[in-house]
N, C-alpha and C positions, 0 to 999 in steps of 0.2 A: 319668861318675858321675851316677846319678840315683836318687831315692828316690820311690816312689809308695805309695799307701795299702795296696796288697796286700803290699808289703814290711813295712810296720808291722804289719799283721795277722799275717803269718807270724812276725814277731819275737815278737808277743804269745803265739802258740801255743808257740813254742820256749821262752820264758822262764817260762811259767806254772808248771811244777813247781818253780821255783827261787826266785821272788821274791814279794813281797807286793803285793796290790792295795791301795794306800794309800788311806785314807779322805779325804773332804772334811770338814774340821772347821769348824763354824760358830762365830761369836763375835758376840754382840749388841753388846758394847762396841766391837769393831773395826769392825763394820758401821756403828754410829752415828757413830763418828769419821770414817769414810771416806765417808759419805753414799751408801752402796750396800749391797746385801746381799752381804756378803763371806764367802767360804769359802776355807779354806787347803787346798791339795792337799798332804797331809802326807808329802812324800818324806823328811822327817827321821825318819820311822818305817820307812823302807825298810831292807833288809839292808845292812850296812856304813854305815848312817847317811846315805845320800844316793841320789839318782836314778842316780848314775853306774854302779851295777852293772848297770842295764838295758842300756846300750849296750855296756859291756865284756863282759858275759856273752854277749850276742848275737853279738859278734865271735868270742869264744872257741868258742862252739858251732858256728860255721861253719868252723872250722879243720879241715884234713885230719888224719888220724891221725899222719902223720909230722911235721906241724907241731906238734901237741900234744906229741909225744914230745921234740922239741928244746927246747920252752919258749918263753916270750914275754918281751918287754921293753916297758915303757911309761914315759912321763914325765908328771909331775903334781905340783901343789902340795899335793895331799892326798886329795880325794874320789875322783878317777879312780884314784889309787894304791890306795886301799882297795877300790874296786870290782873292779879287775883282780886284786888279791891274793886277795880272797875268792872271786871267780869261778874263778880258777885253782886254788885249794885244793879247791873243790867238784868240779872236773873232773880233779883229779890232775895239774895242769900246773905246772911250775916257773916262777916269775915273778921278774923283776928290775925294780925300779922306780927311776927317776931322779927325785929329789925335791930341791927347794931346801933348803939348810941352814937357812934361816930359816922354813921351814914350821912351823905349830903343832906343838909336841912331841907332843901327843896324836895327831895324824894320822900322824906318823912312827912312833910306838910301835904304833899300831893296824895300820899296814901291815906292820910286822915281825911283829906278833902273828898276822896271817893267814898267815904263813909265807913272805913274800916277802923277797928280798934287796934292801936299800935302798942306792942309790948317791947320796950327797949332792953337791950342786954349789952354786956361788955364782951366784945368778940375776942379779946386777949385772955379772958379769965373764965368765960362761960361757953357752953356748947349750945348753939341755937337749936340743933336737932333734938337734944334732950329736953330743952325748954318747951319746944313745940309739941313733942310727944306727951309731955306731962299735961299740957293744956288740953290736948286732944282727949286724953283719958279722963281728965277731971270733968270736962264739959261735954263729953261724947260728941266731939267734932270730927269731921273728916279732914284728913291731912292732904293738902295739895302741894306736893314736893316741887322744887324748882327745876329738876332735870331728870332724876332717876325714876322714870315712870313711862310706860308705853304711850299713854295718852298725851303726855307732855311732849315726848319726842315726835309723835305723829303730828301734833299741832304745829310744832316748829318746822317740820318738814314741808308744810305747805308753802314756805318760802321757796324751796327748791322747785316745786311745780311751777310757780310763777316765773322764776328765772328762766327756765327752759322754754316756757311758752312765750315769754316776752322777747327773748333774744336767742333764737335757735342756733346762732353761730357761736355761742359761748364755748370757750375751750378750757377755762379754769375758773374756779370759785374760791375766793379767800374768805374764811369764816373765823370769827373770834371763838376762843374756847375758854369757858369757865368750868362748869360742871360737865359739859359735853353734850347736853341735850340738843342745842341748836345745830352743831355740826353733824351730830348723828342723824337727825331728821333730814337735814339738807342733803347729806351724802347718800342716804338711801333713795331719796327722791330723784336726784339728778343722775346718779349712776344706774338706777333702774331704767331710766328713760334713755340715758346716753352714757354708756360705760366708758367712753373715751374722755369724758370731762374729768380733769384733775381737781380734786378737792383738797385744799391746803388749809390746815388750821393755823391760827396765829395766837400767840400768847406773849405777854410781857416777859422780858428776860428774867425778872425776879419771881415770876409765877409760872414756871415751866413744868408744872407737875404732869400735864398731859404728855409732853414730849418725853420726859423721863419715864413715864409709865409705858409708853409705846416702845421705847428703847429696851426696857427691862422685861417686857412681857408680863408685867403685873402692875396693879395700881400702886403708885407711889404717893404717899401723903407727905406734904411739906408743912412747915410752919406758916402761920398767916402771913402771906406775902405783902411786902410794902410796894405799892404801885399806885400811880395816879389813876390807873384804870380800875376804879373802885368796884365795878361790876365783875371783875375778873379775879377777885381775891379769894376764890374758893381753894382750899388746900388740897383737894383731891377730886378727881372725876368720879362720876357715879358708875356703878357696876354695869348697868345696861348700856350707857353710852360708851364705856370702855370696850365692851365686847363688840359694839357696832363699829367704833373707830378702828379697831384692829382689822376688821374685815373690809371697810369701805373707804377709809381716809388714806390719801396717798402720802402725805408728809405733814409735819408740824414745824413751823419756823417761829423765831422769837424776835422781838423788837425792843429797843431801849426806851427809857422814859422820855428823853428829849425827842426821840423820833416820834413817839406817840403825840406829844404836844405840838410838834411841828406839823404833823398831819392834821390835828384839830384846827390849827391856825390856817393852814393852806385851804382846807375845806371851807372855812369861814370866809376868808378874804378873797379867794379865787372863784369858789363855786357858790358863795353866798348861802351856804347851808350850815345849820348848827348841829354838830355831831359830838357826842360825849367821848371822852378818851377810850372807854371800853369798846365803842363802836368804831373808832378811828384806827385801831391797831391794824386793821386790814389794809387801810390806805398807807399806813406807815410801812407795812411789809411790801406793798407794791412799789413804794418810792425807793426801796433798796434795789430795784431792778433785778430781782431774782431770775436766774437763767430759765427757770421753768415757765415764766410768764412773758419773757421778752418777745415782742412782736405778735402777741396773741390777743384774743378777745377775752377779757378778764372782768369778772364781777367781784367787787369788794362788798361784802355784806356789812353795811354800816348799821349796827344793830340797835342803836338808841340815840336819842337826842336830849336826854335829861342831864344837861350840863350843870356841874357845880361852878357857878360863875365866879366864886371866890378863887377857885383854883385857876380858872382861865385868866382872870385879871392879874393874879400873881405872875403867871407865865408871861403875859403880854407886857407887864411892867418891870420884869426882872432886869436889874442893872447889867449892862453889857450884852444883852441879848440882841442878836442880829435879826431883823425882820425876815420872815420867810418870803 
């Protein structure tokens, strides 16, 4: 399995009729607080509310007619679920999505709203990949994985093409890491075009499996992490993304839970944008004023806007919390 720049360019051509080219959103306040010129790559404005439709739809568009006719199955905590569900609806494909029962209710409802069948499971006791594989065999469905697939990586990489075209002066890109498909695709795209751009991955401190994996030189699997960033609770990166990250990603940094929610709040109150915690980790990292980005032109990939408003309200109303 390999992904090159031409694969990403082909994906961009394939996806163009279906998705948005999301803008780079500037914020003087966030730039001042981060010590750099910061712009948000606004994937929270993408169809289905996150970047995930890029990879999912690219995979679906590459299916053969008989595969489309049988339908697809996917597993996801929320954003990939919605991306597959909407992509399948656009192409007239039946979709079944395996989702954790504790996923944000809004994400489960949105997935069903796009017309997909949702199968719930207990993420602490059951294996979503095993469940999805069983459904695929039983119903003869095609599996659309969330990250460990060349078509998925290429689809996500289209974000990197847009970033370089929209802001040729960019010097660093901050990217959330879950299974690694997003940062892998973006890294290949931006570094193939501009090798000098630094690509920095961001994880919650409690979900730092990618950082550990890169440090050890092998994939490290952790327990299901506890983090407010529900989209980043994957216990291990994929094999293909790991190989790409080892070659193309410059470093991985982590952020704490309070920092993530402070970033969500700042983006909401100062930039008037709604970004979910999984997407706000990059802004949280920028707010730490990491030496690598100080004084530079920096893009924070804000990967989704499917906020669990119960979580946001609890944070905003927490006793003793100081406003950002």
